[in-house]
Backbone bond lengths (Angstrom), bond angles and torsions (degrees), N, CA, C in turn:
res aa  C-N    CA-C-N  psi(-1)  N-CA   C-N-CA  omega(-1)  CA-C   N-CA-C  phi
1 M - - - 1.467 - - 1.530 109.34 -
2 T 1.314 116.81 131.86 1.462 121.95 178.45 1.524 110.17 -78.63
3 F 1.310 115.83 129.55 1.453 120.90 174.68 1.522 107.53 -84.73
4 E 1.326 116.55 117.04 1.457 120.87 -173.08 1.528 111.93 -94.57
5 L 1.298 114.61 137.61 1.463 121.17 173.95 1.529 107.92 -110.44
6 I 1.329 115.29 110.86 1.466 121.43 179.30 1.524 107.29 -103.07
7 C 1.315 116.39 111.28 1.461 121.83 -175.77 1.524 110.14 -95.63
8 E 1.309 115.76 131.95 1.460 120.67 178.46 1.527 109.88 -86.28
9 I 1.304 115.70 136.59 1.462 122.38 179.39 1.520 109.51 -96.11
10 E 1.328 116.24 142.39 1.457 119.99 170.10 1.530 107.57 -76.60
11 P 1.334 118.69 112.84 1.463 120.55 -175.29 1.516 111.60 -74.66
12 P 1.324 117.90 149.48 1.468 120.92 -178.66 1.526 112.43 -75.54
13 T 1.316 115.54 137.95 1.467 121.24 175.17 1.526 110.96 -98.68
14 K 1.350 116.33 2.19 1.460 122.70 175.57 1.526 108.53 -130.18
15 P 1.333 118.32 159.19 1.472 120.59 -177.19 1.526 112.81 -75.66
16 D 1.322 115.56 61.54 1.465 121.66 -178.91 1.524 107.43 -146.51
17 L 1.332 116.95 120.82 1.458 121.10 -175.20 1.531 113.48 -99.97
18 K 1.321 118.14 9.20 1.464 119.57 -177.44 1.528 111.74 -60.61
19 H 1.330 116.70 -43.84 1.463 118.98 -178.99 1.530 110.71 -66.28
20 V 1.322 116.55 -37.95 1.463 120.62 176.66 1.530 110.40 -60.86
21 R 1.317 115.65 -46.09 1.467 119.44 -179.38 1.527 111.34 -62.86
22 H 1.329 116.01 -36.01 1.462 118.84 178.66 1.525 111.11 -67.05
23 Q 1.328 116.79 -40.72 1.464 120.00 177.07 1.525 110.91 -61.89
24 I 1.332 116.23 -44.84 1.463 120.21 -179.57 1.529 110.29 -62.49
25 G 1.325 115.63 -47.10 1.453 119.48 -178.80 1.509 112.70 -61.85
26 T 1.332 116.87 -38.85 1.464 121.05 -179.10 1.524 111.68 -71.66
27 M 1.319 117.20 -48.73 1.468 120.32 -172.98 1.522 113.77 -85.05
28 S 1.345 117.66 -8.62 1.463 119.80 179.52 1.529 112.17 -61.86
29 K 1.330 116.98 -17.82 1.464 120.82 178.57 1.525 111.67 -71.78
30 I 1.341 117.18 -23.31 1.468 119.99 -178.41 1.524 113.15 -120.01
31 A 1.328 118.16 -19.89 1.464 121.81 -172.00 1.521 112.35 -88.07
32 H 1.323 115.48 138.00 1.462 120.68 170.76 1.532 110.49 -86.73
33 S 1.321 115.97 -32.43 1.466 122.22 179.10 1.521 108.84 -148.87
34 F 1.342 114.94 166.07 1.455 120.93 177.39 1.529 108.89 -125.12
35 L 1.327 115.71 132.89 1.459 121.38 173.52 1.517 108.67 -99.08
36 I 1.335 115.77 131.43 1.460 120.65 178.97 1.529 108.95 -111.47
37 P 1.336 117.72 112.91 1.465 120.77 179.98 1.532 111.86 -64.07
38 D 1.326 114.23 164.68 1.460 121.57 -176.29 1.521 108.66 -119.13
39 N 1.356 116.59 116.15 1.469 120.28 -177.70 1.528 110.17 46.72
40 H 1.317 113.94 61.38 1.454 124.76 -171.52 1.528 112.05 -52.43
41 I 1.325 116.07 132.69 1.476 125.93 -178.82 1.526 112.46 40.93
42 G 1.323 115.37 42.34 1.451 120.67 173.32 1.508 115.59 78.41
43 R 1.352 118.31 13.18 1.464 121.53 177.90 1.519 109.69 -111.12
44 A 1.325 116.83 147.74 1.461 120.48 179.56 1.535 109.62 -68.47
45 T 1.331 115.86 132.92 1.462 122.17 177.66 1.526 109.46 -133.79
46 V 1.318 115.39 168.02 1.458 120.14 173.68 1.525 108.64 -59.41
47 S 1.320 117.13 143.17 1.462 122.68 -177.36 1.525 112.10 -48.67
48 S 1.330 115.85 131.43 1.461 120.07 177.68 1.524 111.25 -63.66
49 V 1.317 117.51 -30.58 1.466 120.51 177.27 1.524 110.20 -66.05
50 A 1.341 116.79 -43.18 1.460 120.57 179.04 1.524 111.38 -63.82
51 V 1.339 117.04 -40.82 1.459 119.90 -179.98 1.528 110.56 -70.47
52 A 1.333 117.93 -36.24 1.469 120.46 175.46 1.528 110.41 -61.20
53 H 1.312 116.24 -37.80 1.465 120.49 175.44 1.526 110.56 -63.67
54 E 1.322 117.34 -39.59 1.467 121.63 177.66 1.537 110.37 -63.28
55 V 1.327 116.41 -41.22 1.469 120.61 176.34 1.520 110.24 -56.96
56 Q 1.318 115.75 -46.64 1.464 120.16 -177.78 1.525 111.41 -68.10
57 A 1.319 116.65 -34.43 1.463 120.05 177.31 1.520 111.59 -64.45
58 M 1.355 116.10 -25.36 1.461 121.08 178.71 1.526 111.87 -93.21
59 G 1.327 116.73 8.76 1.453 121.05 175.47 1.511 115.47 92.77
60 G 1.339 117.88 7.74 1.454 121.09 179.96 1.519 112.17 -101.62
61 R 1.319 115.47 -178.01 1.465 122.61 176.37 1.519 108.24 -111.90
62 G 1.321 116.40 125.28 1.454 120.70 -176.64 1.509 112.82 -108.81
63 I 1.324 115.98 140.71 1.461 123.00 172.30 1.522 106.81 -117.89
64 A 1.306 117.05 116.29 1.462 121.33 -178.94 1.518 109.93 -88.61
65 C 1.315 115.78 122.92 1.458 120.65 175.30 1.529 108.81 -86.21
66 L 1.314 117.07 133.59 1.466 122.52 176.69 1.517 108.09 -128.56
67 N 1.333 116.77 130.34 1.467 119.08 179.21 1.520 111.28 -103.49
68 S 1.313 114.42 151.70 1.466 119.71 179.30 1.516 112.02 -78.46
69 R 1.337 116.95 -16.96 1.459 121.80 -174.96 1.521 113.03 -59.76
70 D 1.345 116.76 -40.60 1.464 120.75 -168.87 1.525 114.40 -103.34
71 R 1.337 117.95 13.10 1.462 118.93 -171.33 1.517 113.10 -129.70
72 N 1.323 113.67 144.04 1.456 119.05 161.49 1.526 107.02 -102.41
73 L 1.318 117.38 -178.81 1.459 120.29 -174.25 1.532 111.86 -64.32
74 L 1.327 116.65 -40.52 1.468 119.45 -179.58 1.524 110.78 -64.54
75 G 1.330 116.98 -42.48 1.457 120.10 178.72 1.519 111.72 -64.51
76 F 1.326 116.93 -36.34 1.457 120.68 178.35 1.529 110.75 -66.40
77 R 1.318 116.75 -42.14 1.467 119.26 177.65 1.521 111.28 -64.95
78 R 1.320 116.58 -35.53 1.467 120.03 174.43 1.520 110.71 -59.00
79 D 1.338 116.48 -44.10 1.463 120.32 179.88 1.523 111.11 -63.71
80 L 1.320 117.70 -39.63 1.461 120.86 179.43 1.526 110.81 -66.85
81 L 1.325 116.75 -38.59 1.465 120.01 176.54 1.524 111.42 -65.62
82 T 1.331 115.98 -43.56 1.462 120.20 178.41 1.526 110.47 -61.79
83 A 1.313 116.32 -42.41 1.461 120.43 179.25 1.524 111.11 -62.52
84 A 1.331 116.59 -41.33 1.464 119.89 179.03 1.528 110.61 -63.84
85 A 1.331 116.64 -39.45 1.466 120.08 178.69 1.523 111.49 -65.66
86 Y 1.333 116.74 -32.29 1.462 122.41 -179.42 1.532 113.21 -89.00
87 G 1.315 116.86 -8.08 1.463 119.32 -177.84 1.516 114.00 78.63
88 V 1.332 117.81 21.18 1.466 121.89 177.25 1.528 108.58 -87.89
89 E 1.328 116.85 121.30 1.459 120.59 -171.05 1.524 114.00 -124.07
90 Q 1.340 117.83 4.22 1.464 120.39 178.47 1.524 109.46 -124.67
91 F 1.339 114.95 135.39 1.462 120.84 -177.22 1.523 110.33 -136.73
92 L 1.313 114.87 148.94 1.455 121.76 166.51 1.518 106.52 -117.42
93 F 1.329 117.08 121.65 1.460 121.73 179.27 1.528 109.22 -99.65
94 V 1.340 115.99 130.17 1.460 121.43 -178.95 1.522 109.32 -135.31
95 Y 1.335 115.00 166.12 1.463 121.17 178.59 1.527 111.03 -71.83
96 G 1.336 116.81 -44.02 1.460 121.01 178.10 1.509 112.91 107.47
97 D 1.339 115.92 140.44 1.460 121.35 177.14 1.525 110.65 -66.87
98 K 1.312 115.56 159.95 1.457 120.40 177.02 1.529 109.46 -62.57
99 P 1.343 118.10 129.80 1.463 119.84 -178.88 1.519 112.13 -67.74
100 T 1.344 115.58 148.78 1.461 119.80 178.55 1.527 111.47 -74.78
101 S 1.322 116.60 -20.77 1.464 120.61 176.03 1.520 108.28 -153.91
102 G 1.324 116.93 157.24 1.455 120.33 -179.84 1.516 111.93 80.25
103 N 1.330 115.59 -173.22 1.460 122.17 -176.63 1.518 110.77 -120.24
104 R 1.315 114.54 163.38 1.456 120.26 174.84 1.526 109.42 -74.22
105 T 1.344 115.82 153.78 1.456 118.78 164.31 1.518 107.06 -85.43
106 S 1.313 117.63 166.95 1.467 119.37 -176.22 1.525 111.90 -128.42
107 D 1.334 117.34 13.09 1.459 119.91 -175.56 1.525 113.04 -75.09
108 L 1.329 117.08 -31.13 1.456 120.60 -170.69 1.519 112.11 -124.36
109 T 1.312 115.11 152.72 1.457 124.15 167.98 1.521 106.52 -125.68
110 V 1.308 116.73 167.39 1.460 119.39 176.69 1.529 109.93 -59.83
111 R 1.313 115.87 -40.16 1.468 119.78 179.80 1.522 111.63 -61.48
112 S 1.324 117.30 -45.50 1.466 119.83 -179.43 1.524 111.22 -70.32
113 M 1.338 117.91 -29.50 1.461 120.60 176.31 1.533 110.76 -65.26
114 I 1.321 116.17 -42.44 1.468 119.53 177.49 1.518 110.20 -61.58
115 E 1.323 116.80 -46.23 1.467 120.89 -178.97 1.523 111.06 -62.86
116 E 1.332 117.12 -43.50 1.457 121.36 -179.27 1.526 110.91 -66.50
117 A 1.317 117.27 -43.45 1.462 120.67 -178.34 1.522 111.33 -64.94
118 R 1.322 117.44 -36.89 1.463 120.67 177.87 1.532 110.78 -59.49
119 E 1.345 115.14 -39.74 1.462 119.92 -177.82 1.523 112.21 -81.42
120 F 1.331 115.46 -38.80 1.462 120.11 -172.75 1.524 112.57 -82.25
121 S 1.338 116.85 -34.58 1.463 121.40 -177.09 1.528 110.50 -133.73
122 P 1.319 117.91 71.78 1.468 120.13 179.82 1.529 110.74 -58.12
123 G 1.313 115.73 141.38 1.457 120.08 176.63 1.513 114.75 100.13
124 V 1.347 117.91 -14.37 1.460 118.81 178.23 1.523 109.52 -76.72
125 R 1.339 115.75 156.24 1.466 121.54 176.98 1.517 108.57 -100.14
126 L 1.335 115.05 128.72 1.455 120.86 -171.64 1.519 110.65 -120.87
127 G 1.323 115.58 131.49 1.453 121.11 177.62 1.513 111.57 -116.95
128 A 1.329 115.41 160.05 1.459 122.02 176.49 1.523 108.57 -135.57
129 A 1.318 115.75 157.29 1.462 121.40 177.96 1.518 109.53 -90.91
130 A 1.322 115.77 140.82 1.465 121.25 179.04 1.521 109.36 -117.93
131 S 1.322 116.93 132.84 1.455 120.90 176.92 1.521 109.61 -84.37
132 M 1.328 115.90 164.53 1.457 120.49 177.81 1.534 111.65 -73.59
133 R 1.328 117.04 -10.95 1.456 119.87 -174.52 1.512 113.69 -85.86
134 S 1.345 117.10 -39.05 1.456 119.20 -173.75 1.527 109.99 -160.88
135 L 1.326 115.29 172.54 1.459 121.56 174.74 1.523 108.36 -140.05
136 P 1.348 117.59 95.49 1.462 120.45 179.97 1.529 111.25 -57.15
137 T 1.302 115.82 148.17 1.467 121.25 -177.08 1.519 111.94 -56.56
138 W 1.334 118.05 -39.51 1.464 119.91 -175.57 1.521 112.32 -65.40
139 K 1.337 118.37 -24.65 1.468 119.93 178.89 1.531 112.01 -70.08
140 R 1.325 115.70 -16.84 1.460 119.83 177.57 1.532 111.55 -73.58
141 T 1.327 116.79 -5.45 1.468 120.03 175.95 1.522 111.29 -85.09
142 A 1.334 117.63 -7.61 1.466 121.03 177.90 1.528 110.05 -72.15
143 D 1.329 115.86 168.28 1.468 120.98 178.22 1.521 112.03 -89.82
144 F 1.326 117.02 -22.66 1.459 121.40 177.01 1.526 108.62 -158.04
145 L 1.335 115.45 161.28 1.461 121.11 -178.64 1.519 110.47 -126.00
146 F 1.324 115.86 141.21 1.455 122.55 171.38 1.526 106.97 -107.20
147 L 1.333 116.73 110.10 1.459 120.31 178.78 1.517 109.77 -74.11
148 Q 1.314 115.29 139.00 1.468 122.98 -179.81 1.526 111.41 -47.67
149 V 1.315 115.79 144.77 1.461 121.31 176.03 1.526 110.06 -55.96
150 G 1.328 114.56 134.36 1.460 120.44 176.98 1.510 110.00 -143.54
151 F 1.318 116.06 163.36 1.461 121.08 -178.42 1.521 112.16 -119.45
152 S 1.336 115.65 11.84 1.453 121.31 179.50 1.524 109.43 -127.38
153 L 1.315 116.64 115.14 1.460 120.63 176.42 1.522 110.43 -61.68
154 E 1.317 116.93 -38.97 1.460 120.19 -178.87 1.525 111.21 -60.82
155 A 1.334 117.15 -41.92 1.465 120.68 179.18 1.527 110.43 -66.33
156 Q 1.313 117.44 -39.86 1.464 120.67 178.22 1.516 111.07 -64.26
157 L 1.320 117.27 -40.07 1.463 120.70 178.81 1.525 111.23 -67.82
158 R 1.329 117.30 -37.28 1.469 120.06 176.95 1.519 110.72 -62.77
159 W 1.347 115.87 -41.91 1.466 119.45 177.68 1.521 110.30 -61.26
160 R 1.311 116.45 -43.33 1.478 120.46 -178.09 1.517 111.07 -62.78
161 D 1.327 117.06 -41.14 1.457 120.51 178.96 1.525 111.45 -66.81
162 A 1.330 116.53 -34.15 1.463 121.01 -176.50 1.522 112.84 -81.01
163 H 1.356 117.05 -16.62 1.460 119.88 -175.73 1.538 110.16 -132.25
164 P 1.322 117.18 72.36 1.469 119.67 177.57 1.526 110.55 -68.51
165 V 1.317 116.52 125.55 1.457 121.58 179.20 1.527 108.89 -136.27
166 N 1.319 114.71 151.17 1.457 120.66 -178.64 1.525 109.88 -100.26
167 M 1.323 115.32 62.20 1.466 122.22 178.49 1.520 107.73 -159.49
168 P 1.324 118.74 160.11 1.463 119.64 177.06 1.525 111.69 -63.09
169 V 1.324 115.92 138.14 1.464 122.39 176.59 1.529 107.89 -126.75
170 Y 1.335 115.41 129.70 1.461 121.71 -178.09 1.526 108.93 -114.82
171 A 1.315 115.84 121.75 1.468 121.00 -178.82 1.523 110.43 -78.91
172 G 1.316 116.46 138.95 1.463 121.24 -178.21 1.519 112.72 -84.80
173 V 1.331 116.01 128.20 1.466 122.49 177.18 1.526 107.70 -130.87
174 M 1.326 116.37 131.47 1.461 120.58 179.93 1.517 111.16 -126.43
175 V 1.313 115.76 140.99 1.459 121.49 173.12 1.529 109.06 -80.84
176 L 1.306 116.50 128.95 1.459 120.43 171.53 1.522 107.35 -87.72
177 A 1.321 116.23 112.13 1.463 120.44 -173.95 1.522 112.78 -79.18
178 S 1.336 116.95 -24.95 1.464 120.99 -177.18 1.523 108.46 -165.94
179 E 1.328 116.04 169.39 1.457 119.79 175.59 1.530 110.02 -62.84
180 R 1.310 116.92 -40.22 1.466 120.86 179.49 1.530 110.56 -61.32
181 H 1.322 116.15 -42.68 1.463 120.58 177.42 1.522 110.49 -59.84
182 A 1.328 116.86 -42.96 1.457 121.13 -179.75 1.521 110.93 -62.47
183 R 1.336 117.30 -44.62 1.467 121.02 -178.88 1.527 111.06 -65.33
184 M 1.328 116.09 -40.43 1.469 119.77 177.80 1.520 110.64 -63.41
185 L 1.330 116.57 -40.08 1.459 120.97 179.39 1.522 110.73 -63.63
186 A 1.312 116.74 -43.00 1.461 121.13 179.96 1.522 111.45 -63.12
187 T 1.332 116.77 -34.16 1.463 120.96 178.30 1.523 111.28 -73.43
188 A 1.328 116.45 -40.59 1.463 121.00 -176.98 1.526 112.49 -72.50
189 I 1.348 116.54 -32.29 1.470 120.75 -177.96 1.527 107.54 -123.86
190 P 1.334 117.99 87.75 1.465 121.21 -172.12 1.527 114.23 -58.18
191 D 1.340 118.87 -31.69 1.462 119.85 -175.46 1.529 113.21 -92.02
192 I 1.333 117.53 8.63 1.454 119.50 177.86 1.537 109.17 -80.23
193 D 1.314 116.22 140.84 1.457 121.54 -177.35 1.527 109.26 -100.72
194 L 1.330 115.94 101.87 1.462 121.64 -179.61 1.531 109.43 -106.07
195 P 1.318 117.98 109.22 1.470 119.66 -178.44 1.527 111.69 -62.79
196 E 1.307 116.38 130.51 1.459 120.55 178.37 1.529 111.23 -61.21
197 E 1.326 116.44 -32.15 1.462 120.36 178.62 1.529 110.99 -61.01
198 L 1.330 116.12 -42.15 1.459 119.95 178.93 1.529 110.66 -68.03
199 I 1.323 117.69 -40.98 1.457 120.56 178.95 1.529 110.26 -60.55
200 A 1.333 116.06 -41.35 1.466 120.17 179.37 1.527 110.82 -63.97
201 K 1.336 116.99 -39.30 1.467 120.47 178.58 1.518 110.92 -64.51
202 V 1.323 116.18 -41.28 1.464 120.66 179.79 1.531 110.33 -66.11
203 A 1.329 116.71 -37.02 1.465 120.53 178.66 1.525 111.07 -64.67
204 A 1.338 116.11 -32.18 1.465 120.22 -177.25 1.524 113.35 -88.94
205 D 1.343 116.03 -24.66 1.464 120.10 -174.64 1.524 108.91 -144.94
206 R 1.314 118.27 115.73 1.471 121.84 -175.15 1.529 112.77 -64.74
207 M 1.354 117.55 -16.80 1.457 119.81 179.22 1.525 112.72 -92.10
208 A 1.317 118.08 -5.99 1.462 120.92 -175.40 1.527 111.98 -63.30
209 G 1.332 117.08 -37.33 1.462 120.00 179.63 1.516 112.29 -66.77
210 V 1.325 115.96 -38.29 1.466 120.77 177.44 1.521 110.08 -64.69
211 E 1.323 115.96 -47.26 1.463 120.06 -177.85 1.525 111.84 -64.05
212 A 1.325 116.69 -40.21 1.468 120.26 179.39 1.524 111.08 -64.62
213 A 1.325 116.95 -42.08 1.461 120.54 -179.89 1.525 110.94 -65.47
214 C 1.320 117.27 -42.90 1.467 120.54 179.60 1.522 110.86 -64.26
215 E 1.319 117.00 -40.42 1.462 120.64 177.39 1.530 110.94 -63.46
216 Q 1.325 116.27 -38.63 1.460 119.70 179.75 1.525 110.93 -67.73
217 V 1.329 117.33 -39.96 1.466 120.64 176.93 1.521 110.40 -57.50
218 L 1.312 117.13 -46.92 1.462 121.39 -178.53 1.530 111.36 -67.21
219 A 1.330 116.94 -37.47 1.460 120.43 178.64 1.524 111.17 -66.36
220 I 1.321 116.73 -40.09 1.469 120.53 177.11 1.522 110.08 -64.15
221 R 1.324 116.34 -43.54 1.473 120.08 177.29 1.523 110.92 -58.71
222 D 1.321 116.05 -47.75 1.464 120.30 -175.87 1.522 112.70 -68.84
223 S 1.343 117.07 -23.14 1.472 119.97 179.29 1.519 111.93 -68.67
224 G 1.327 116.88 -28.01 1.456 120.91 -177.50 1.516 114.52 72.32
225 A 1.335 117.24 7.80 1.467 120.75 -174.63 1.519 113.45 -87.12
226 F 1.332 117.07 -19.07 1.457 120.57 -175.88 1.527 110.38 -124.80
227 D 1.313 114.90 158.38 1.462 120.67 179.70 1.525 111.89 -82.44
228 G 1.310 115.84 -13.84 1.459 119.95 179.55 1.505 110.48 171.06
229 V 1.314 114.40 -168.09 1.465 122.10 -177.30 1.523 109.53 -130.07
230 H 1.317 114.66 139.55 1.464 121.82 167.81 1.519 105.69 -96.33
231 L 1.323 116.37 103.59 1.457 122.20 -173.31 1.524 110.60 -100.65
232 I 1.324 115.58 127.05 1.462 121.86 178.19 1.524 107.68 -110.99
233 P 1.332 118.32 96.40 1.465 120.38 -176.10 1.512 113.84 -84.07
234 V 1.327 117.84 -5.27 1.467 124.83 -173.69 1.525 109.05 46.75
235 S 1.324 117.84 -132.72 1.468 119.71 -176.26 1.524 112.94 -80.59
236 R 1.335 117.63 -2.25 1.455 121.13 -173.94 1.531 112.53 -98.16
237 Y 1.304 116.69 27.68 1.465 119.72 -174.33 1.527 113.45 -64.19
238 R 1.323 118.01 -31.09 1.468 119.41 177.81 1.527 110.60 -65.46
239 D 1.333 116.20 -45.02 1.465 120.47 179.72 1.523 111.44 -64.60
240 V 1.328 116.56 -40.69 1.459 120.76 178.85 1.526 110.42 -62.85
241 E 1.315 115.91 -46.63 1.464 119.47 -179.09 1.523 111.63 -60.52
242 S 1.324 117.86 -42.93 1.451 120.67 -176.54 1.520 111.62 -65.20
243 R 1.330 118.01 -30.33 1.457 121.21 179.80 1.519 113.20 -83.98
244 L 1.313 116.98 -38.69 1.465 119.23 -177.12 1.519 113.17 -81.96
245 A 1.315 117.95 -26.70 1.470 120.67 -177.33 1.518 111.61 -59.24
246 A 1.315 117.04 -30.50 1.461 120.78 -176.51 1.522 113.61 -82.73
247 V 1.344 116.37 -14.60 1.469 117.84 -172.59 1.522 114.31 -122.78
248 L 1.313 118.47 -11.61 1.469 120.35 179.89 1.532 110.60 -92.91
């Protein structure tokens, strides 16, 4: 079985894809696929479907993330039509981060998006996000799962043992770029477990977050418990690539 590394791209907040292309070109040496977030952390970004198409144009495999927060049913069908026109066939459906301004729409849920996509676009591969707390039965209808970002291999393995599923599961790993980044993450995701020891290391050494994430990727691979990793390198993708290219 191939252990897959799915690298998340920082999506552009301006109409310029140069940075996206640089990320793809750099991480294509280690990545099996690329995940493109949708209106990342509540900010408007270039369409994840359009960026997934750009990934494929560069010879990679793109997974377009779509959130239920910003869509009604008509807008969702528009996205599915656009994806079909672009040849994008893999999606991750999520609830969506709290918007920085404005309100959520209420027409769609992740569950209804999966049901609608199955009917509207047969043949596409659909993923859902799984929290460390539980796995609702309806999420087992997805084709693959992205487990919430965590910093403890032991906790990820406990979740895997407690939730046996017959589909690919990708464990979430994130690079902590700085102490400030770690504190912001802890505030944004209250149930995430961020070890104070790791935060202290990152505060003292800017490379500590990169090294910890790379070590976790290798530990997850060696455990044999997951089909791959959803890796979020944030702005440190060059450092991550240089370390993992030699060992994966």
